C-alpha positions as CSV (number, residue, x, y, z in Angstrom):
1,M,79.6,87.2,104.6
2,R,82.5,87.8,107.0
3,A,84.7,88.3,104.0
4,A,82.5,90.8,102.3
5,G,82.5,92.8,105.8
6,A,86.2,92.8,105.7
7,A,86.5,94.0,102.2
8,D,84.0,96.8,103.3
9,Q,86.3,97.6,106.2
10,L,89.1,97.9,103.9
11,V,87.2,100.3,101.7
12,A,86.4,102.4,104.9
13,H,90.0,102.2,106.2
14,L,91.4,103.4,102.8
15,G,89.0,106.3,102.5
16,P,91.1,109.0,104.4
17,A,94.2,107.8,103.1
18,R,94.1,110.1,100.0
19,G,93.4,113.1,102.3
20,E,96.2,112.0,104.6
21,L,98.7,111.7,101.5
22,E,97.7,115.3,100.4
23,A,98.3,116.7,103.8
24,A,101.6,115.2,104.0
25,H,102.5,116.1,100.5
26,H,101.7,120.0,101.3
27,G,103.8,119.9,104.3
28,L,106.8,118.7,102.3
29,I,106.2,121.5,99.6
30,A,106.2,123.9,102.2
31,G,109.4,122.6,103.7
32,A,111.2,122.1,100.6
33,G,110.6,125.1,98.5
34,A,111.4,124.9,94.9
35,L,113.6,121.7,94.8
36,A,113.8,119.6,91.7
37,A,112.6,116.6,93.6
38,L,109.1,118.2,94.0
39,A,108.1,117.2,90.5
40,E,109.2,113.6,91.2
41,L,107.2,113.7,94.7
42,S,104.2,114.9,92.6
43,S,104.4,111.9,90.3
44,V,104.8,109.4,93.3
45,R,101.8,111.1,94.9
46,A,99.7,110.8,91.8
47,S,100.7,107.0,91.5
48,W,99.7,106.5,95.2
49,E,96.4,108.2,94.7
50,R,95.6,106.0,91.6
51,R,96.6,103.1,93.5
52,L,94.3,103.8,96.6
53,E,91.3,104.5,94.5
54,E,91.9,101.3,92.6
55,A,92.2,99.3,95.9
56,R,89.0,101.1,97.3
57,G,87.2,99.9,94.0
58,E,88.4,96.6,94.0
59,C,87.5,95.9,97.7
60,G,83.9,97.5,97.1
61,S,83.3,95.3,94.0
62,L,84.6,92.2,95.8
63,A,82.5,92.9,98.8
64,G,79.3,93.0,96.6
65,K,80.4,89.8,94.8
66,L,81.2,88.0,98.0
67,R,77.6,88.8,99.3
68,T,76.1,87.5,96.1
69,V,78.0,84.3,96.6
70,A,77.1,83.8,99.9
71,R,73.3,84.3,99.0
72,C,73.5,82.0,96.3
73,Q,75.4,79.3,98.5
74,A,72.6,79.6,101.1
75,E,69.8,79.1,98.7
76,V,71.7,75.9,97.3
77,N,72.2,74.8,101.0
78,E,68.5,75.2,101.8
79,G,67.5,73.3,98.7
80,V,69.8,70.5,99.3
81,R,68.5,70.4,103.1
82,S,65.0,70.3,101.5
83,D,65.8,67.4,99.4
84,F,67.2,65.6,102.0
85,A,64.2,66.1,104.1
86,Q,62.0,64.8,101.4
87,V,64.1,61.6,101.0
88,R,64.2,61.1,104.8
89,A,60.5,61.6,105.0
90,A,59.8,59.1,102.1
91,S,62.3,56.6,103.5
92,C,60.5,56.8,107.1
93,G,57.1,56.6,105.4
94,G,57.9,53.5,103.4
95,A,59.4,51.6,106.5
96,R,56.1,51.5,108.4
């Protein structure tokens, strides 16, 4: 469950990154005028935006999967605990 929480934190942390990237990009455009490098910067920006969204999506998906695994493992643990309790009760009952 802690790992799922960490994945959720990554989603939240990456959330404002796209806006920050956009603000930085606009500052470059204002300061650079019509330089040829602006086309390349736009390509790099688009690539980073895709990567950020993919990372957020992956972290969000991972958080859900980790929670599902934790719930399933808790159910298995409870089943094993219950089975051991029955064996313990049966062996104690036979020893009397």
